[in-house]
C-alpha positions as CSV (number, residue, x, y, z in Angstrom):
1,M,0.1,0.0,0.0
2,A,1.5,3.3,-1.1
3,L,1.7,6.2,1.3
4,T,0.3,9.4,-0.1
5,Q,-0.1,12.9,1.3
6,R,-3.5,14.4,1.8
7,L,-4.9,17.5,3.5
8,D,-7.9,16.9,6.1
9,L,-9.9,19.6,8.0
10,R,-10.9,18.4,11.5
11,Q,-12.8,20.2,14.2
12,T,-12.0,19.5,17.9
13,Q,-12.7,21.3,21.3
14,A,-10.0,22.2,23.7
15,L,-9.8,24.2,26.8
16,V,-7.4,27.0,26.5
17,M,-6.0,28.6,29.7
18,T,-6.0,32.2,28.7
19,P,-4.5,34.9,31.0
20,Q,-7.9,35.8,32.0
21,L,-8.9,32.4,33.0
22,Q,-5.8,31.8,34.9
23,Q,-6.5,35.2,36.7
24,A,-10.1,34.0,37.6
25,I,-8.8,30.6,38.9
26,K,-6.1,32.4,41.1
27,L,-8.6,34.9,42.5
28,L,-11.0,31.9,43.6
29,Q,-8.5,30.3,45.7
30,L,-7.1,33.3,47.4
31,S,-7.9,34.0,51.2
32,N,-9.4,37.4,52.0
33,L,-6.0,38.7,53.2
34,E,-4.3,37.4,50.1
35,L,-7.0,38.9,48.0
36,T,-6.6,42.2,49.6
37,A,-2.8,42.1,49.0
38,Y,-3.5,41.2,45.4
39,I,-5.8,44.1,44.8
40,D,-3.4,46.5,46.4
41,T,-0.9,45.4,43.8
42,E,-3.3,45.8,40.9
43,L,-4.3,49.3,42.2
44,A,-0.7,50.4,42.3
45,E,0.0,48.9,38.6
46,N,-3.0,50.0,36.9
47,P,-3.9,53.7,36.8
48,L,-7.4,53.0,35.4
49,L,-8.4,51.1,38.6
50,E,-9.5,52.8,41.9
51,R,-11.0,51.6,45.0
52,D,-14.8,52.1,45.6
53,D,-14.9,53.5,49.2
54,R,-18.6,53.9,49.0
55,A,-19.1,50.1,48.7
56,A,-18.9,49.2,52.4
57,T,-21.7,51.6,53.4
58,E,-23.8,51.8,50.2
59,Q,-23.9,48.2,49.0
60,P,-25.6,45.4,50.6
61,A,-23.4,42.6,51.9
62,Q,-25.7,39.8,50.4
63,V,-24.8,38.8,46.9
64,Q,-27.3,36.7,45.0
65,S,-25.6,33.7,43.4
66,E,-28.3,33.4,40.8
67,E,-27.5,36.9,39.5
68,K,-25.5,37.5,36.5
69,P,-23.1,40.5,36.2
70,E,-24.7,43.9,35.7
71,D,-24.4,46.0,32.5
72,S,-21.3,47.7,31.8
73,E,-22.4,50.9,33.0
74,K,-22.5,49.6,36.6
75,W,-19.2,47.9,36.2
76,H,-17.4,50.9,34.7
77,E,-18.5,53.9,36.9
78,Q,-17.1,57.0,36.2
79,A,-14.8,58.4,39.0
80,G,-13.5,61.7,38.9
81,S,-15.0,65.2,39.1
82,E,-16.3,67.4,36.2
83,G,-13.5,69.8,36.8
84,D,-10.7,67.4,36.1
85,G,-8.1,69.1,33.9
86,K,-6.5,67.5,30.7
87,L,-3.7,65.3,31.4
88,D,-0.8,65.2,28.9
89,L,1.4,62.1,29.1
90,S,3.3,62.8,26.0
91,G,2.4,59.4,24.6
92,D,4.8,57.7,27.0
93,P,3.6,54.6,28.9
94,E,6.2,55.0,31.5
95,A,4.3,58.2,32.5
96,W,1.4,56.1,33.6
97,R,3.6,54.2,35.9
98,S,5.3,57.3,37.2
99,R,1.9,58.9,37.9
100,T,0.9,55.7,39.9
101,A,4.0,55.5,41.7
102,A,3.9,59.3,42.7
103,S,0.4,59.0,44.0
104,D,1.3,55.9,46.0
105,S,4.4,57.5,47.6
106,S,2.3,60.2,49.4
107,D,0.5,57.6,51.3
108,L,3.6,56.0,52.6
109,P,3.8,56.1,56.5
110,G,6.5,58.6,58.1
111,L,9.5,57.4,59.9
112,D,7.9,57.9,63.3
113,Q,5.1,55.4,62.2
114,T,7.5,52.6,61.1
115,L,7.6,49.6,63.4
116,V,10.8,48.8,65.1
117,R,12.0,45.2,64.2
118,P,11.6,43.0,67.2
119,E,14.5,41.4,69.0
120,T,15.4,37.9,68.0
121,L,16.7,35.1,70.1
122,R,20.1,35.5,67.9
123,D,20.2,39.2,68.8
124,H,19.6,38.6,72.4
125,L,22.4,36.1,72.7
126,L,24.8,38.1,70.8
127,A,24.1,41.0,73.1
128,Q,25.1,38.9,76.1
129,L,28.0,37.4,74.4
130,S,29.7,40.7,74.0
131,V,29.3,41.5,77.7
132,E,30.0,38.0,79.4
133,L,32.9,36.8,77.2
134,H,36.0,38.8,76.8
135,E,38.7,36.6,75.3
136,P,38.5,36.8,71.3
137,A,38.8,33.1,71.0
138,D,35.8,32.6,73.4
139,R,33.8,35.1,71.5
140,L,34.5,33.3,68.3
141,I,33.4,30.0,69.8
142,G,30.3,31.6,71.3
143,A,29.3,33.3,68.1
144,H,29.6,30.0,66.3
145,L,27.5,28.1,68.8
146,I,24.9,30.8,68.7
147,E,24.4,30.1,64.9
148,L,23.8,26.5,65.9
149,V,20.9,27.3,68.2
150,D,17.5,26.4,66.9
151,E,14.3,28.4,67.4
152,S,13.5,26.5,70.7
153,G,16.7,27.2,72.1
154,Y,18.5,23.9,71.7
155,L,22.1,23.2,70.3
156,T,21.7,21.4,67.0
157,S,25.4,20.1,66.6
158,D,27.7,17.9,68.6
159,L,30.7,19.6,70.2
160,E,33.3,17.3,68.3
161,G,32.1,18.7,64.9
162,V,32.3,22.4,66.3
163,A,35.9,21.6,67.6
164,H,36.9,20.2,64.2
165,V,35.5,23.2,62.3
166,L,37.2,25.7,64.6
167,N,40.4,23.7,64.8
168,C,40.1,24.0,68.7
169,A,40.4,21.6,71.5
170,P,36.9,19.9,72.5
171,E,37.6,20.9,76.2
172,R,37.7,24.6,75.3
173,I,34.4,24.4,73.4
174,E,32.8,22.5,76.5
175,E,34.1,25.3,78.8
176,T,32.6,27.9,76.6
177,L,29.4,26.1,76.3
178,K,28.9,26.0,80.1
179,R,29.5,29.7,80.3
180,L,26.9,30.3,77.4
181,Q,24.4,28.0,79.4
182,R,24.1,30.7,81.9
183,F,22.7,33.2,79.5
184,D,19.2,34.2,79.6
185,P,16.6,32.7,79.1
186,P,17.4,29.8,81.5
187,G,17.7,26.6,79.8
188,I,19.2,28.0,76.6
189,F,22.1,25.9,74.7
190,A,20.8,22.6,76.1
191,R,21.4,19.5,73.9
192,N,18.4,17.6,75.2
193,L,15.3,18.1,77.4
194,A,17.0,16.7,80.5
195,E,19.7,19.2,80.2
196,C,17.4,21.9,79.6
197,L,15.4,21.2,82.7
198,A,18.6,20.8,84.7
199,I,19.9,24.1,83.6
200,Q,16.8,25.9,84.8
201,L,16.8,23.8,88.1
202,I,20.4,24.8,88.7
203,E,19.5,28.5,88.1
204,R,16.7,28.2,90.8
205,N,19.2,26.3,93.1
206,R,16.8,23.3,93.0
207,F,19.0,20.7,91.5
208,D,19.4,18.5,94.5
209,P,20.2,14.7,94.2
210,A,16.5,13.6,94.2
211,M,15.8,16.0,91.4
212,R,18.8,15.0,89.5
213,R,17.6,11.3,89.4
214,L,14.2,12.4,88.4
215,V,15.4,14.5,85.5
216,E,17.7,11.4,84.6
217,N,14.6,9.3,84.4
218,L,12.0,11.3,82.4
219,P,11.1,8.1,80.4
220,L,9.7,6.7,83.6
221,L,7.9,9.9,84.1
222,A,6.4,9.8,80.7
223,N,5.2,6.2,81.4
224,R,3.6,7.5,84.6
225,D,5.6,4.7,86.6
226,A,5.3,6.5,90.1
227,T,6.4,3.4,91.9
228,Q,9.7,3.2,90.1
229,L,10.3,6.8,90.4
230,M,9.7,6.9,94.1
231,R,12.1,4.0,94.5
232,I,15.0,5.5,92.4
233,C,14.7,9.1,93.7
234,G,14.3,8.0,97.5
235,V,11.3,9.9,98.0
236,D,7.6,9.2,99.2
237,A,4.5,10.1,97.1
238,E,4.1,13.5,98.5
239,D,7.7,14.7,97.7
240,L,7.2,13.1,94.3
241,S,4.2,15.1,93.5
242,L,5.9,18.3,94.4
243,M,9.0,17.5,92.3
244,I,6.8,16.6,89.2
245,A,4.8,20.1,89.8
246,E,8.1,21.8,89.9
247,L,9.2,20.4,86.6
248,K,5.9,21.3,85.0
249,A,6.6,25.0,85.8
250,L,9.8,24.8,83.8
251,D,10.0,25.8,80.0
252,P,11.0,22.9,77.8
253,K,11.5,25.4,74.8
254,P,13.0,28.5,76.3
255,G,13.9,30.0,72.9
256,L,10.4,30.2,71.8
257,V,9.9,33.3,74.1
258,F,11.4,35.3,71.2
259,D,9.0,33.9,68.6
260,Q,7.5,37.1,67.4
261,V,5.2,35.7,64.5
262,E,2.2,37.7,64.6
263,A,-1.1,35.7,64.7
264,Q,-3.2,36.8,61.8
265,P,-6.9,37.6,62.7
266,L,-9.2,35.0,61.5
267,V,-12.1,37.0,59.5
268,P,-15.0,35.0,58.2
269,D,-15.8,35.4,54.5
270,I,-19.4,34.3,55.0
271,F,-21.9,35.0,57.8
272,L,-24.7,32.5,58.6
273,Q,-27.7,33.4,60.6
274,P,-31.0,31.9,61.3
275,A,-33.7,33.4,59.1
276,T,-37.2,34.5,60.2
277,D,-38.8,31.7,58.1
278,G,-36.8,28.9,60.0
279,G,-34.1,28.7,57.4
280,W,-30.8,30.1,57.1
281,S,-29.6,33.6,55.9
282,V,-26.3,33.2,54.1
283,E,-24.4,36.4,53.3
284,L,-20.9,37.4,52.2
285,N,-18.8,39.6,54.6
286,S,-18.6,42.9,52.8
287,E,-15.5,43.8,54.7
288,T,-13.6,41.0,52.9
289,L,-14.9,41.9,49.3
290,P,-12.4,44.4,47.9
291,R,-14.4,46.5,45.4
292,V,-12.7,48.3,42.6
293,L,-14.0,50.7,39.9
294,V,-12.7,51.4,36.3
295,N,-12.1,55.2,35.8
296,N,-13.7,55.7,32.6
297,R,-13.5,59.5,32.7
298,Y,-9.8,59.3,33.1
299,Y,-9.5,56.7,30.4
300,T,-11.5,59.0,28.0
301,E,-9.4,62.0,28.8
302,V,-6.0,60.1,28.3
303,K,-7.2,58.3,25.2
304,R,-8.1,61.7,23.6
305,N,-4.8,63.1,24.2
306,T,-2.6,60.1,23.4
307,R,-1.3,59.7,19.8
308,A,1.7,57.3,20.1
309,K,0.9,53.6,19.2
310,D,2.8,52.1,22.1
311,A,1.0,54.4,24.6
312,R,-2.5,53.6,23.0
313,D,-1.7,49.8,23.1
314,Y,-0.7,50.2,26.7
315,L,-3.8,52.1,27.5
316,A,-6.0,49.5,26.0
317,E,-4.4,46.7,27.6
318,R,-4.8,48.3,31.1
319,Y,-8.3,49.1,30.4
320,Q,-9.2,45.5,29.3
321,S,-7.3,44.2,32.4
322,A,-9.3,46.5,34.7
323,N,-12.6,45.5,33.2
324,W,-11.9,41.8,33.5
325,L,-10.7,42.2,37.2
326,V,-13.9,43.9,38.2
327,K,-15.9,41.1,36.7
328,A,-13.7,38.3,38.1
329,L,-14.3,39.8,41.5
330,H,-17.9,39.6,41.1
331,Q,-17.8,36.1,39.7
332,R,-15.5,35.1,42.7
333,A,-18.2,36.5,45.2
334,T,-21.2,34.8,43.6
335,T,-19.3,31.5,43.3
336,I,-18.3,31.5,46.9
337,L,-22.0,32.4,47.9
338,K,-23.3,29.5,45.6
339,V,-21.0,26.8,47.3
340,A,-21.7,28.1,50.7
341,R,-25.5,27.9,50.4
342,E,-25.1,24.3,49.2
343,I,-22.9,23.4,52.1
344,V,-25.4,24.9,54.6
345,R,-28.3,23.0,52.9
346,Q,-26.5,19.6,53.1
347,Q,-25.2,20.3,56.7
348,D,-28.4,21.6,58.2
349,A,-28.6,19.0,60.8
350,F,-25.1,19.8,62.0
351,L,-25.9,23.6,62.3
352,R,-29.0,22.8,64.2
353,H,-28.2,19.9,66.5
354,G,-24.3,19.6,66.8
355,I,-21.3,17.7,65.5
356,Q,-22.9,14.3,66.1
357,H,-25.1,15.1,63.2
358,L,-22.4,16.2,60.6
359,R,-23.0,14.0,57.7
360,P,-20.3,12.6,55.4
361,L,-19.7,15.0,52.4
362,V,-17.4,15.1,49.6
363,L,-16.6,17.8,46.9
364,R,-18.3,15.9,44.3
365,D,-21.6,16.0,46.2
366,I,-21.5,19.9,46.2
367,A,-20.1,20.0,42.6
368,Q,-23.1,17.9,41.3
369,E,-25.8,19.9,42.9
370,I,-24.5,23.3,41.7
371,S,-23.4,22.0,38.4
372,M,-19.6,23.0,38.9
373,H,-16.3,21.2,38.6
374,E,-15.0,19.5,41.7
375,S,-11.7,21.6,41.2
376,T,-13.8,24.7,41.4
377,V,-15.4,23.8,44.7
378,S,-12.0,22.7,46.1
379,R,-10.7,26.3,45.2
380,V,-13.7,27.9,46.7
381,T,-13.5,26.1,50.1
382,S,-9.7,26.6,50.4
383,N,-8.9,29.4,53.1
384,K,-12.5,30.4,53.4
385,Y,-14.2,30.6,56.7
386,M,-18.0,30.7,57.7
387,M,-19.3,32.2,60.9
388,T,-22.1,30.1,62.2
389,P,-24.1,30.0,65.4
390,R,-21.7,27.1,66.4
391,G,-18.4,29.2,65.8
392,I,-16.3,29.9,62.8
393,F,-15.4,27.0,60.5
394,E,-13.2,26.7,57.5
395,L,-15.4,25.5,54.5
396,K,-13.3,22.3,54.2
397,Y,-14.2,21.4,57.8
398,F,-17.7,20.4,56.5
399,F,-16.2,17.8,54.2
400,T,-15.5,14.5,55.8
401,S,-15.2,10.8,54.8
402,A,-17.8,8.3,55.5
403,I,-17.9,5.3,58.0
404,S,-20.6,2.9,57.1
405,G,-23.2,2.0,59.6
406,A,-23.4,-1.5,61.1
407,A,-25.2,-4.2,58.9
408,G,-28.9,-3.3,58.7
409,N,-28.4,-0.3,61.4
410,G,-28.7,2.8,59.1
411,D,-26.7,5.1,56.9
412,A,-23.2,6.1,56.9
413,V,-21.6,8.4,59.6
414,S,-19.2,11.2,59.4
415,A,-15.7,10.4,60.3
416,E,-15.6,13.7,62.4
417,A,-18.8,12.8,64.3
418,V,-17.2,9.4,65.2
419,R,-14.0,11.1,66.4
420,F,-16.2,13.4,68.6
421,R,-18.0,10.3,69.9
422,I,-14.6,8.6,70.8
423,K,-13.4,11.6,72.7
424,A,-16.6,11.9,74.6
425,L,-16.6,8.3,75.7
426,I,-13.0,8.7,76.9
427,D,-13.7,12.0,78.6
428,G,-16.6,10.4,80.5
429,E,-14.5,7.5,81.7
430,A,-15.0,6.9,85.6
431,D,-13.4,4.2,87.4
432,D,-13.3,1.8,84.3
433,V,-10.8,2.9,81.5
434,L,-12.1,1.9,78.2
435,S,-9.9,-0.1,76.0
436,D,-10.1,0.4,72.1
437,D,-12.0,-2.8,71.8
438,K,-14.5,-1.6,74.3
439,I,-15.0,1.4,72.4
440,V,-15.4,-0.5,69.2
441,A,-18.1,-2.6,70.9
442,I,-19.9,0.6,72.1
443,L,-19.8,2.1,68.6
444,V,-21.0,-1.0,66.9
445,G,-23.9,-1.0,69.4
446,D,-24.7,2.6,68.3
447,G,-24.9,1.4,64.7
448,I,-21.3,2.3,63.6
449,D,-19.4,-0.3,61.8
450,I,-15.6,0.5,62.8
451,A,-12.5,-1.4,63.1
452,R,-10.1,-1.5,66.2
453,R,-7.3,0.1,64.1
454,T,-9.5,2.9,63.0
455,V,-10.4,3.8,66.7
456,A,-6.7,3.6,67.5
457,K,-5.9,6.0,64.5
458,Y,-8.6,8.5,65.5
459,R,-7.6,8.4,69.1
460,E,-3.8,9.0,68.4
461,A,-4.8,11.8,66.1
462,M,-6.4,13.5,68.9
463,H,-3.4,13.0,71.0
464,I,-5.2,10.7,73.5
465,P,-3.1,8.2,75.4
466,S,-3.9,4.4,75.0
467,S,-6.0,2.8,77.7
468,V,-2.7,1.3,79.4
469,Q,-1.2,4.8,79.6
470,R,-4.4,6.4,80.8
471,R,-4.7,3.6,83.5
472,R,-1.1,4.3,84.7
473,E,-1.8,8.1,84.8
474,R,-4.9,7.5,86.8
475,A,-3.2,5.2,89.2
476,M,-0.3,7.8,89.5
477,R,-2.7,10.6,90.3
478,V,-4.4,8.3,93.0
479,G,-1.1,7.3,94.5
480,L,0.1,11.0,94.7
481,T,-3.1,12.2,96.4
């Protein structure tokens, strides 16, 4: 069979990720803080955009997800007074950027409003080094050891390695380390937990022989083996109780006192309130919805006075980008509201009666009901929070895997509800400590088909000790009282 050339015309469909589509996807998954930062950048880079400061007071917080974007006149409100003079940019696109930068610089805070950089652990230790150590060699060793201290205050390298790097006798390193261990905060430069606690006890003049033996046997303390500890330390139950209380008063991570990471406020994106008709009112938080306008008046003025082709192209590109951003922000708001309403509808029992009634839910369940793709629902629920009568929850909290009901005993149960049930059973223990097998039997009796390994996995995820450890801890408390 001979090979011949021919020309065919075929029609296919393909999804093209245009820059506008990529921008819309990016906006959808941003948190409210990230969105605010993104909008600030766009306002600084696009002279046709400006913030709508009237939105917070004049526009309602609720956005109907069924609505479609308004006509172009609403989206492209004119901003600027009738008395605006003509602007001559000499056909130079750079003048646009200069104008924006100049307007932004006037809003910068003064020097007196600039925050001082907080002192770090490294700064604190270096300041003490210059006062406490006078020999140049000791200062060099101390500075090197400071660089090896982690954020918790522990030394992260062995002294032999330090001695090799600095070509110094290990005894000199050890001697310098002992001097550094007297620095503030107490417990700094320790190589392990026992040494950290010992340094703090020495500083308090409480490191007697009995306390030394207790610190040397921390694994027994972790296992709640009071009998062994009393024998090793040579104390009775009352003294051991006082010694343990003293250990608990120490700081196992002294370096974290200099952890200056500021906690970001948790601002809900959605408000959920009971409606007068017995349903739910779902509203977007207007404070987290940055609203921007396209300055049509400025665009018209500049376009009329611009002749250079590159300047006109830049103007058209900025105008198109501004229009798309305004529409993308509206689409983001309506999509979030649409997803939130469906979540509320499907988790109505949880919102009314508590976590025991949280139903199993996956992204596909929401996507099918609102005719969206699962990836879209996933982006909407990332870093978005809803304020409900039961508290503030991330939208992803409402999605949990299912645990099937026992044979013939009902529907599937949410894994989160099962975890809550396990914790409630353990918290309600009286004289009888429940083993994992006993918890399985109770849950099966409640119609929940669950394996012992699953109970153990959920218990460990909640940082709850095993029944053996809980029994030892209870015996230890009883023996010490």
